[in-house]
N, C-alpha and C positions, 0 to 999 in steps of 0.2 A: 504494500500500500502507499510506502514512503522509497523515494529515492531523495536524498538530502545533499545538499551542497556543502564542502567542507567549509569550516569558520577560517577567518583569516588569522594567520599565524598564532594560534594558540600558544600559550606560555611552557616553559620547560615545566613548570611546577604540576602538570598534569600526570605525572607519573604514577602509576601503581606502586605502594611501597609497603614494607613489612616492617614492623616496628621489631620483632624478634620472629623466629621461626614457628613460635607458637601462637602468634598473634594472626589473626586473619588479614587479607589485605585491604588496604584501605585505597579506593581510587578518588583521584581529584577530577574537578570537572570544570568547564567554563560554559557559558552560554554562546549561541549562536554571533554575539558581537564581541566575543572575547574575554567577558567579564567573569571573574572567578565566581562560582556557584559553592564552592566550598567541596568537603567530601560526599561521596555517595551515603554515607550514613547519616551526616546532617541534613542531606538534600530530601532524603524521603521521609526522615523525620519531620522535616519542616511541612512536606506535602499533607502527610498524615494528620498532623496536629492543626493544619491550617482550614480554611473554608471548606465546607463539605454540600453535597447535593445527592439527595436520595440515599442517604446513609454511606455514601463514597466520597472519596476526596474531590473536590472541584477540579482537580487535574483532569479527570476522564469527561467531564462535562465541556470543559474548555476543548479537548480534542475533536469531540464529535461535533462542536459548533463549528469548527475550523472545516472538517470534512463534509459538512452539510452544504457548505458553499462552494464545494468544488464539484465540474462537471463531470457526468459518468461516461468517461471515454478514457482508453489508455493513456493518453497526453495528460489528462485531468488527473488520475490516480499515480501518475510515475511524475508530477511535476514537470511536465514539457517533455519527456524522454520516453514519450511510448514507442518510438524507434528501437529501443534496446530489446523489445520483447523477443522478436527471433533468436536473437543470441542468447538472452536469458533462457528461453526453452530448450536450446540445444546445449547450454552446460547444464540445466537441469536434470535433461535425458542422460546424459553422460554420466551425472552424479550419481542418478538413482540406479544405472545399471551397475556401477561400482560398489555400491553398497547392498543393493538388492536384487543383483542378477539372476541368482538361483531362481527366487521366486518370479519373476519376469518371464524365466525360460519355462518354467512349468505351466504358468498363464499361456505363453505361446504354443506350448503343447496341447494344451486342453486337459491338463490333470489339477488345474488349480484355479478358483475365481479369486479376483483382487478388490477389495474396496478400499478408498482414500479418504481422507478430509482434509478439505482446504480451508485453511485458518487465516481468517484477516483476507478474504477471499475478494473483496471489492466488488468488481463487476465481473468477475469470473475469468479474468484475464488469464491466469494460471491454470486452470481447469481448462478451459478452451483450447489454449496454445501447448498443453501439456500433458496433464494428470489424465483427462479424459481418453486420451490415446492409449494409457498404459492399464486401466484400472476398469473392471466391470461397473462399478457403481462408484460414483462421488458425491458426497455432502459438501456443502458449502457454509461457512459461518462468518458473518459479517454485521458488524452492528449499524453501519451507515444505511439508513433505510432506501434512500434513492439508489444505491450502489447495488445492495442484495436484489432490490426490486428490478435493476436492469440485469443483472445475473440471472433472474429466475425468468425474465421475458426471452433472453437470447439462449438458455440452456436448458429449461424446462421441457420435458418430452413433448408437450403441446406445442410449444415456440420453435423448438428445435431441429435442423434438418435431421431427417432420420439417418442413423449410421448402421452401416452393414455389418459391422463388428457386435451391435446389440449392447454397446457402452451406454451408460444414461446417468445423468445426474437426477437424483433422489430426493435430498431434504436440502431446504435454503432456510438456514438458520439466521433469523435476523435478531443476534444476540452479540453481545461484547463478550471476548475472551475472558475476562474477569468472572463472567457469570456462567460460561458455558460448560455443561456436564457431559461428556461424550458417553455414548450407550456403551456400556459394559461389552468389551472383546468384540466389536463392531469393526475395526479398522487394521488393515495390514500396515498402512502408513498414513501417518499424520502428516500434513507438510504445512508448515508455517511460515509465511513468508513477507517481509516488509510490514511487520505489525508490533512485534513485543516491546519495540521501542515505547508503546503506549502503555505498557505494564509497569507499575511500581514492583520493584524486587520483591516484595510478598507476594503480591497476585502473581509474578511470574513463577514463583516456587509452587504456589498453590494451583495454579493452571497447568504446569508440566505434571505435578503429581496427579490430577484428575486426568492427564491425557495418558498415562499409565495405564489406568483403568480401562480405558477405551481400545488398548491395542490387542490384538489376537496375537497368540503365541509366536514368538519371532519377528513380531511387526516391531518397526524402527519410527522414531520420529525425526524429521528432517526439519532445520532451521536455517533459513537463508535473510542475511540481515547486513545492513551496512556496519563496518568497523572504522571507529576513528582509531588513531596510532596508539593513543594513551588515555588512561581515564574515561571520561566520557564529554559529551557535547549536548546540550541542552538546546532543543529547538522551542523557541519561546513562541513560534506561531501556531505549531499543531500540537503541542504539550506533548513532547516527544523526547526520547534520549537515545542519541548514538553512542553505544557502549563500545569499548575496545574488546579485542580478541582476548586479553587477559581477564576482563571482566565476565565475558560469557563464559572461558572455562572456570571461573571460579563460581558462577551460578551453576552450572552443568555438574560439575565434578564436586566443589565442597559442600554448597548449600543443598544440592539435590541427590548427590551421591551417584548419579548416573554415568555411564560409561559413552565418551564421545568416541566413537568407533572410526570416525574419519573427519576430517575437514578440508577443505579446499577453496581457494580463492576463484572468483568469477573472473573469467577472461574477457577480453576485448569489450570492456565497456569505456565509456568516455573518460577521459583521464582527469577532468575537473569534479569527478564524483568522487564519495567516500568508496574506499574498497569495499566489496561486498564478499562476504564468505558462506559457504555452506557447512552446515554441521549435520553428522549422521548420529543420532543419541539414543540410547538403548537405556531404558529404567533396569536396574540392578534390583529388582523385586525379591524379598526374602518372606517365606511362609512362617507364621507364628503358630 
């Protein structure tokens, strides 16, 4: 949902540091104008203790209000960079083959059916250009009402062109990620692209824990997000964070205890954009 431009010359104080080996990392950030916003701990504490709307931080309401003003097109959801969609789909396909190739081959031979969930689906761009070609069923989750409405218009069985492979979009959930509860063991892949920057760290962890319950045995979660070089960058327009690779790894491995099976940088995107990285993540669930 988000393609953000890098801020002008962020200061070197953005580094993630450890006071000692026993202490968790501390990530320092700036806003999109280069002003310091403190550490991630202090920032999220301020967000949580500040104004609220319907029981949630005002942070979420401001984000939705921004996207409510954006047109429901590829250029709209990608900030004028709709032309990257083809390259985006190519690299998505290559990465999925790398981390989920055996299951995809089983599907191609007719011995397995696959179901995916597209989280932060926007207008269905990732589903239409990529996921629907590899999965028998795809569900879409998106909080911005005119985006998910457009996705349903384009991809619902009644409106979509009939597919010879029988693949179809099934459910269109008009829900925010912080409130989405996947159906238990429905999905082989949960694909989350350009949207978790809108989640607080606390809701990030809760969301991924719920995603784990939505996976079938052997399933994976794929996250594709912008990376800043160090710390984090606050987008004051759309109420989101761009996290560094180290920040993401801290959330996946330290906060969640999940396994990062593989990560890879997106290739051939415009040089002026943030780096974009794909993560394949597996929950390490234990039975009690």
